[in-house]
N, C-alpha and C positions, 0 to 999 in steps of 0.2 A: 480513590484519589479525589480530593475536593477541588471545587472551582478555584479556590485560593492557591492550592498546590499547582494547578495548571497555569494560573496567572504568574506565579513565581518561576515557572519553567519556561515562560515566554520571553526569553532573553536575547533572541537573534535580532540583529540590527535592522532587518528588513520587515516590511509589512507582508501579511498573507495575501499577496496578490502576485499573479504569475509574472507580470511585467516587472514588479519590484524585485522579486526573487532573481529573475534574469539579470537585472541591471546591477543588483547589490551583492550578489553571491557568486564569487569567482569559482570556476570549475575546479581550479587547483586546490580549493579549500577541502575538498573531499577525496578520499581514497577510492570511494565507490558510490555511485548514486543508483537508486532503485525506484522505479515507479511502482507503487502498491496500488491494487485495485480490489475493492470489495464490490462486486456487481450487485445491483439491486435484483431481488427476486420477485418483488411485488408484495410479498407478505399477505397476510390474511386480509388486511384492509387496503391492500394496494398503496401503502404509505412508505414503502421501502425506498431507500435512496442508494445511488451508486456513489461511492466514496473514492476519490483519487488523492494520492499524497505522494510527493517526491521526498524520499529520505536520503540523506547523505551521511556517510561514516567519515567523521573528521580525523585529522592526524593524531588526535589524542585518544580515539576509541569512543568518542561520544557519538550519539546519533542525533542528527538535526532534521527536524521535519521542515524542509525547505518551503514547501507549499502544500496546501490541502484544499479540497473543494468537494462539496456534495452536489450531485446532479439528481433531478427528479427521476423516478422510475421510468424507464424507457423500454418499449418493445422494439425499438429501432437498433438492432445490433450493429448495423453498418456505421451508424452515426456514433455509437459507443466506441467501436473500434478505431474509427477515424480520430476521435478525440484522444484516445489512448496513444496511438502512433504519434500524433502531434506533440502531446506532453513528453512522450519518451524522447523523441528527437530534439525538441526545443529545450528540454531540461537536461540534455546530455547525459542520459541515463545509460546504465550498462545492462540492466535487466528489467523486465516486467514480472512482478510477483502478483499472482491474482487468485482469487477465490474460484477454484476449479469445480466446486460443487454446482448442482442444478444447471442453469444455463451458462455457467462459466465455460463449460466445454465447447458450446456453440460459439461463444464469443472468441475463444482461443482459436478455433478453426478459422474464423474470419480474419483474426490477426495474422495467422500463418498464410492464408490465401492472399492477404494484402502484401506479402513479402517479409513479414517479420521473421527473422531467423528463429528456428525451434530452440537453439541453444541460449537464446536470450529470454525465453519464456519459462517461468518457474511456476507451475500450477500447485496450489496448496489446498487441501480439504481438511476441514475441522473434523476431529474424531472425539470421541468421549474419553474421559480419564481412565476408563476401563481398558483402553486399547494398549496400554503398556506403561512402562516406567519412565521412558524418554518423552521430552516435550515435543520433539520433532523427529520424524522418521522418513528416510528416503525409500521409495517404493520403485524398483527398477521396472523397466517395460517387461511385460509378459507376452506370451504368444497371442493371446486373444486381445491384449491391449498394448499397443506399441508406444503408449505415452508414459514418460516418467512422471511421477507425482511425489509430493510430500504430504505426509499426515501430520497435523498439528493439533495437539490437545489444547482445546480452546480455553478452558479455565486456567490452566497452567500459563499459557502465553499471556493472558490478560493479567494475571498476577505478576508476571515478570515485567511486563510493560509498566504496570503501576509502580513497581519497585524502582525501575529505571528513572521514572519521573521524579519520585521522591528523592533519589539519590543525586539528582541533577545530571544525569547521564542521558536523558532524552529531552531535547529542547525544541521549542516552538518559536515561530515568528512573533512579532509584537502582539500583545495581548488584545488590543482593541480590534485588530483585524482578524485575529484567530478565534475569538470568542464564539462567533456563530458556528464554527465547526466543532467546537468543544461540547456542544449540547446534544 
């Protein structure tokens, strides 16, 4: 996906600002809303970022990125969890979908300890394309692990997202305010 295609997909009438999203995006606009979180892991150079986005499925089956923000790498999991709960509640989300690999497990536990219902948290872990034919697989709880998880083939999911953008099925807030998150 090119920057031009991302700009062309930035057709939503509000700015990529949490207050603009809350003011200009009616809750009834979406069948469902999800807070999506990719937790920072630090990376080899400690340049990793935590990325939050609220996505809504509109009445026509299109996905709208209602709001997105990148936060610097943090070792303060309590602050990360508080930020997530606040965005979840204020954004009137139905679920939190998060990166369950690495320290995502610890952050999920903090969310649960803070009172977030377990049925509202969807943990996802990336797997290689060698893991199977399906893009996403549900992993029920096992005896040693009482967590449900989902496995997602990273390269297939990214290709799918790119195709949604190209087809006009995945939309973003106004480009000038979304551009910093697009890079």
